[in-house]
Biotite code that builds the C-alpha atoms (Angstrom):
import biotite.structure as struc

atoms = struc.array([
    struc.Atom([-22.102, -1.387, 10.022], chain_id="A", res_id=1, res_name="MET", atom_name="CA", element="C"),
    struc.Atom([-20.935, 2.114, 9.053], chain_id="A", res_id=2, res_name="LYS", atom_name="CA", element="C"),
    struc.Atom([-18.527, 2.197, 12.010], chain_id="A", res_id=3, res_name="ASN", atom_name="CA", element="C"),
    struc.Atom([-17.085, -1.193, 11.015], chain_id="A", res_id=4, res_name="THR", atom_name="CA", element="C"),
    struc.Atom([-16.595, 0.001, 7.440], chain_id="A", res_id=5, res_name="ILE", atom_name="CA", element="C"),
    struc.Atom([-14.682, 3.093, 8.556], chain_id="A", res_id=6, res_name="ILE", atom_name="CA", element="C"),
    struc.Atom([-12.493, 1.095, 10.968], chain_id="A", res_id=7, res_name="LYS", atom_name="CA", element="C"),
    struc.Atom([-11.727, -1.493, 8.292], chain_id="A", res_id=8, res_name="THR", atom_name="CA", element="C"),
    struc.Atom([-11.032, 1.211, 5.706], chain_id="A", res_id=9, res_name="ALA", atom_name="CA", element="C"),
    struc.Atom([-8.680, 3.026, 8.090], chain_id="A", res_id=10, res_name="PHE", atom_name="CA", element="C"),
    struc.Atom([-6.836, -0.191, 8.948], chain_id="A", res_id=11, res_name="LEU", atom_name="CA", element="C"),
    struc.Atom([-6.448, -1.188, 5.280], chain_id="A", res_id=12, res_name="ASN", atom_name="CA", element="C"),
    struc.Atom([-5.219, 2.274, 4.274], chain_id="A", res_id=13, res_name="ALA", atom_name="CA", element="C"),
    struc.Atom([-2.842, 2.460, 7.233], chain_id="A", res_id=14, res_name="LEU", atom_name="CA", element="C"),
    struc.Atom([-1.391, -1.002, 6.549], chain_id="A", res_id=15, res_name="LEU", atom_name="CA", element="C"),
    struc.Atom([-0.907, -0.055, 2.906], chain_id="A", res_id=16, res_name="THR", atom_name="CA", element="C"),
    struc.Atom([0.891, 3.155, 3.874], chain_id="A", res_id=17, res_name="ALA", atom_name="CA", element="C"),
    struc.Atom([3.087, 1.328, 6.401], chain_id="A", res_id=18, res_name="LEU", atom_name="CA", element="C"),
    struc.Atom([3.994, -1.276, 3.782], chain_id="A", res_id=19, res_name="TYR", atom_name="CA", element="C"),
    struc.Atom([4.969, 1.486, 1.361], chain_id="A", res_id=20, res_name="ILE", atom_name="CA", element="C"),
    struc.Atom([7.086, 3.168, 4.042], chain_id="A", res_id=21, res_name="VAL", atom_name="CA", element="C"),
    struc.Atom([8.822, -0.137, 4.805], chain_id="A", res_id=22, res_name="ALA", atom_name="CA", element="C"),
    struc.Atom([9.589, -0.907, 1.148], chain_id="A", res_id=23, res_name="ILE", atom_name="CA", element="C"),
    struc.Atom([10.697, 2.659, 0.368], chain_id="A", res_id=24, res_name="ALA", atom_name="CA", element="C"),
    struc.Atom([12.951, 2.656, 3.444], chain_id="A", res_id=25, res_name="SER", atom_name="CA", element="C"),
    struc.Atom([14.461, -0.655, 2.386], chain_id="A", res_id=26, res_name="PHE", atom_name="CA", element="C"),
    struc.Atom([15.077, 0.604, -1.147], chain_id="A", res_id=27, res_name="LEU", atom_name="CA", element="C"),
    struc.Atom([16.623, 3.828, 0.174], chain_id="A", res_id=28, res_name="PHE", atom_name="CA", element="C"),
    struc.Atom([18.759, 2.408, 2.981], chain_id="A", res_id=29, res_name="TYR", atom_name="CA", element="C"),
    struc.Atom([19.412, -1.069, 1.556], chain_id="A", res_id=30, res_name="GLY", atom_name="CA", element="C"),
    struc.Atom([22.281, -0.154, -0.745], chain_id="A", res_id=31, res_name="PRO", atom_name="CA", element="C"),
    struc.Atom([23.899, 1.832, 2.064], chain_id="A", res_id=32, res_name="LYS", atom_name="CA", element="C"),
    struc.Atom([23.587, -1.042, 4.519], chain_id="A", res_id=33, res_name="ALA", atom_name="CA", element="C"),
    struc.Atom([24.434, -3.936, 2.209], chain_id="A", res_id=34, res_name="PHE", atom_name="CA", element="C"),
    struc.Atom([26.664, -2.148, -0.258], chain_id="A", res_id=35, res_name="GLY", atom_name="CA", element="C"),
    struc.Atom([26.121, -2.067, -3.988], chain_id="A", res_id=36, res_name="SER", atom_name="CA", element="C"),
    struc.Atom([28.804, -4.587, -4.975], chain_id="A", res_id=37, res_name="HIS", atom_name="CA", element="C"),
    struc.Atom([26.227, -6.963, -6.522], chain_id="A", res_id=38, res_name="ASN", atom_name="CA", element="C"),
    struc.Atom([24.452, -4.289, -8.561], chain_id="A", res_id=39, res_name="ALA", atom_name="CA", element="C"),
    struc.Atom([25.666, -5.645, -11.902], chain_id="A", res_id=40, res_name="ASP", atom_name="CA", element="C"),
    struc.Atom([24.063, -9.095, -11.698], chain_id="A", res_id=41, res_name="THR", atom_name="CA", element="C"),
    struc.Atom([20.859, -10.411, -13.196], chain_id="A", res_id=42, res_name="VAL", atom_name="CA", element="C"),
    struc.Atom([19.526, -10.913, -9.661], chain_id="A", res_id=43, res_name="LEU", atom_name="CA", element="C"),
    struc.Atom([18.793, -7.197, -9.228], chain_id="A", res_id=44, res_name="VAL", atom_name="CA", element="C"),
    struc.Atom([16.039, -7.025, -11.882], chain_id="A", res_id=45, res_name="PRO", atom_name="CA", element="C"),
    struc.Atom([14.718, -10.430, -10.759], chain_id="A", res_id=46, res_name="ILE", atom_name="CA", element="C"),
    struc.Atom([14.409, -9.250, -7.167], chain_id="A", res_id=47, res_name="VAL", atom_name="CA", element="C"),
    struc.Atom([12.883, -5.907, -8.208], chain_id="A", res_id=48, res_name="MET", atom_name="CA", element="C"),
    struc.Atom([10.268, -7.566, -10.427], chain_id="A", res_id=49, res_name="LEU", atom_name="CA", element="C"),
    struc.Atom([9.494, -10.091, -7.699], chain_id="A", res_id=50, res_name="SER", atom_name="CA", element="C"),
    struc.Atom([9.065, -7.260, -5.218], chain_id="A", res_id=51, res_name="LEU", atom_name="CA", element="C"),
    struc.Atom([6.789, -5.463, -7.671], chain_id="A", res_id=52, res_name="LEU", atom_name="CA", element="C"),
    struc.Atom([4.587, -8.533, -8.153], chain_id="A", res_id=53, res_name="VAL", atom_name="CA", element="C"),
    struc.Atom([4.411, -9.155, -4.404], chain_id="A", res_id=54, res_name="PHE", atom_name="CA", element="C"),
    struc.Atom([3.614, -5.492, -3.730], chain_id="A", res_id=55, res_name="SER", atom_name="CA", element="C"),
    struc.Atom([0.835, -5.409, -6.305], chain_id="A", res_id=56, res_name="VAL", atom_name="CA", element="C"),
    struc.Atom([-0.692, -8.560, -4.832], chain_id="A", res_id=57, res_name="ALA", atom_name="CA", element="C"),
    struc.Atom([-0.439, -7.364, -1.226], chain_id="A", res_id=58, res_name="LEU", atom_name="CA", element="C"),
    struc.Atom([-1.678, -3.829, -1.786], chain_id="A", res_id=59, res_name="VAL", atom_name="CA", element="C"),
    struc.Atom([-4.374, -5.099, -4.135], chain_id="A", res_id=60, res_name="GLY", atom_name="CA", element="C"),
    struc.Atom([-5.646, -7.470, -1.484], chain_id="A", res_id=61, res_name="SER", atom_name="CA", element="C"),
    struc.Atom([-5.501, -4.766, 1.200], chain_id="A", res_id=62, res_name="LEU", atom_name="CA", element="C"),
    struc.Atom([-7.366, -2.194, -0.875], chain_id="A", res_id=63, res_name="LEU", atom_name="CA", element="C"),
    struc.Atom([-9.659, -4.356, -2.994], chain_id="A", res_id=64, res_name="PHE", atom_name="CA", element="C"),
    struc.Atom([-9.857, -7.789, -1.345], chain_id="A", res_id=65, res_name="GLY", atom_name="CA", element="C"),
    struc.Atom([-12.682, -7.329, 1.122], chain_id="A", res_id=66, res_name="ARG", atom_name="CA", element="C"),
    struc.Atom([-14.738, -4.994, -1.112], chain_id="A", res_id=67, res_name="PRO", atom_name="CA", element="C"),
    struc.Atom([-14.640, -7.611, -3.886], chain_id="A", res_id=68, res_name="VAL", atom_name="CA", element="C"),
    struc.Atom([-15.663, -10.385, -1.470], chain_id="A", res_id=69, res_name="LEU", atom_name="CA", element="C"),
    struc.Atom([-18.490, -8.275, -0.070], chain_id="A", res_id=70, res_name="TRP", atom_name="CA", element="C"),
    struc.Atom([-19.636, -7.353, -3.576], chain_id="A", res_id=71, res_name="TYR", atom_name="CA", element="C"),
    struc.Atom([-19.713, -11.011, -4.609], chain_id="A", res_id=72, res_name="MET", atom_name="CA", element="C"),
    struc.Atom([-21.642, -11.860, -1.427], chain_id="A", res_id=73, res_name="ASP", atom_name="CA", element="C"),
    struc.Atom([-24.360, -9.401, -2.427], chain_id="A", res_id=74, res_name="GLY", atom_name="CA", element="C"),
    struc.Atom([-23.307, -6.594, -0.068], chain_id="A", res_id=75, res_name="LYS", atom_name="CA", element="C"),
    struc.Atom([-22.856, -4.210, -2.960], chain_id="A", res_id=76, res_name="LYS", atom_name="CA", element="C"),
    struc.Atom([-23.578, -0.969, -1.120], chain_id="A", res_id=77, res_name="LYS", atom_name="CA", element="C"),
    struc.Atom([-21.238, -1.882, 1.743], chain_id="A", res_id=78, res_name="GLU", atom_name="CA", element="C"),
    struc.Atom([-18.511, -2.979, -0.696], chain_id="A", res_id=79, res_name="ALA", atom_name="CA", element="C"),
    struc.Atom([-18.582, 0.292, -2.611], chain_id="A", res_id=80, res_name="VAL", atom_name="CA", element="C"),
    struc.Atom([-18.656, 2.245, 0.654], chain_id="A", res_id=81, res_name="SER", atom_name="CA", element="C"),
    struc.Atom([-15.642, 0.349, 2.013], chain_id="A", res_id=82, res_name="LEU", atom_name="CA", element="C"),
    struc.Atom([-13.675, 0.865, -1.188], chain_id="A", res_id=83, res_name="LEU", atom_name="CA", element="C"),
    struc.Atom([-14.537, 4.578, -1.289], chain_id="A", res_id=84, res_name="ALA", atom_name="CA", element="C"),
    struc.Atom([-13.617, 5.087, 2.370], chain_id="A", res_id=85, res_name="HIS", atom_name="CA", element="C"),
    struc.Atom([-10.368, 3.135, 1.993], chain_id="A", res_id=86, res_name="THR", atom_name="CA", element="C"),
    struc.Atom([-9.304, 5.098, -1.071], chain_id="A", res_id=87, res_name="LEU", atom_name="CA", element="C"),
    struc.Atom([-10.338, 8.374, 0.554], chain_id="A", res_id=88, res_name="GLY", atom_name="CA", element="C"),
    struc.Atom([-8.328, 7.660, 3.697], chain_id="A", res_id=89, res_name="ILE", atom_name="CA", element="C"),
    struc.Atom([-5.345, 6.528, 1.638], chain_id="A", res_id=90, res_name="PHE", atom_name="CA", element="C"),
    struc.Atom([-5.592, 9.699, -0.457], chain_id="A", res_id=91, res_name="LEU", atom_name="CA", element="C"),
    struc.Atom([-5.562, 11.737, 2.754], chain_id="A", res_id=92, res_name="THR", atom_name="CA", element="C"),
    struc.Atom([-2.436, 9.900, 3.943], chain_id="A", res_id=93, res_name="ILE", atom_name="CA", element="C"),
    struc.Atom([-0.824, 10.540, 0.543], chain_id="A", res_id=94, res_name="THR", atom_name="CA", element="C"),
    struc.Atom([-1.671, 14.255, 0.699], chain_id="A", res_id=95, res_name="ILE", atom_name="CA", element="C"),
    struc.Atom([-0.127, 14.498, 4.174], chain_id="A", res_id=96, res_name="PHE", atom_name="CA", element="C"),
    struc.Atom([3.017, 12.787, 2.842], chain_id="A", res_id=97, res_name="ALA", atom_name="CA", element="C"),
    struc.Atom([3.169, 15.259, -0.046], chain_id="A", res_id=98, res_name="LEU", atom_name="CA", element="C"),
    struc.Atom([2.726, 18.176, 2.336], chain_id="A", res_id=99, res_name="LEU", atom_name="CA", element="C"),
    struc.Atom([5.468, 16.821, 4.596], chain_id="A", res_id=100, res_name="ALA", atom_name="CA", element="C"),
    struc.Atom([7.753, 16.511, 1.568], chain_id="A", res_id=101, res_name="LEU", atom_name="CA", element="C"),
    struc.Atom([6.916, 20.033, 0.437], chain_id="A", res_id=102, res_name="TYR", atom_name="CA", element="C"),
    struc.Atom([7.441, 21.676, 3.829], chain_id="A", res_id=103, res_name="PHE", atom_name="CA", element="C"),
    struc.Atom([10.625, 19.791, 4.721], chain_id="A", res_id=104, res_name="THR", atom_name="CA", element="C"),
    struc.Atom([12.346, 20.370, 1.378], chain_id="A", res_id=105, res_name="ALA", atom_name="CA", element="C"),
])
């Protein structure tokens, strides 16, 4: 079970990081690719808030979905372990990103 928890935690953290990379890349390169001629419409804040809500739901389900289900199914120790491993792995990914930013700047 421990091996399954670590694999699941790694997959969830990696998918979360990849989603963040995809969204950040879109936000960075989007205006360059599509132009910013529509930047003064009400659609910009609508799209940004919609993206925020979707991102919170997706990342929340990736990081907390299975631990919550396991906890409700009575697998409390496994749920806490999965959440801790997922957050630990994601923290490690975040630290590597910070180090990459620091050393490439």
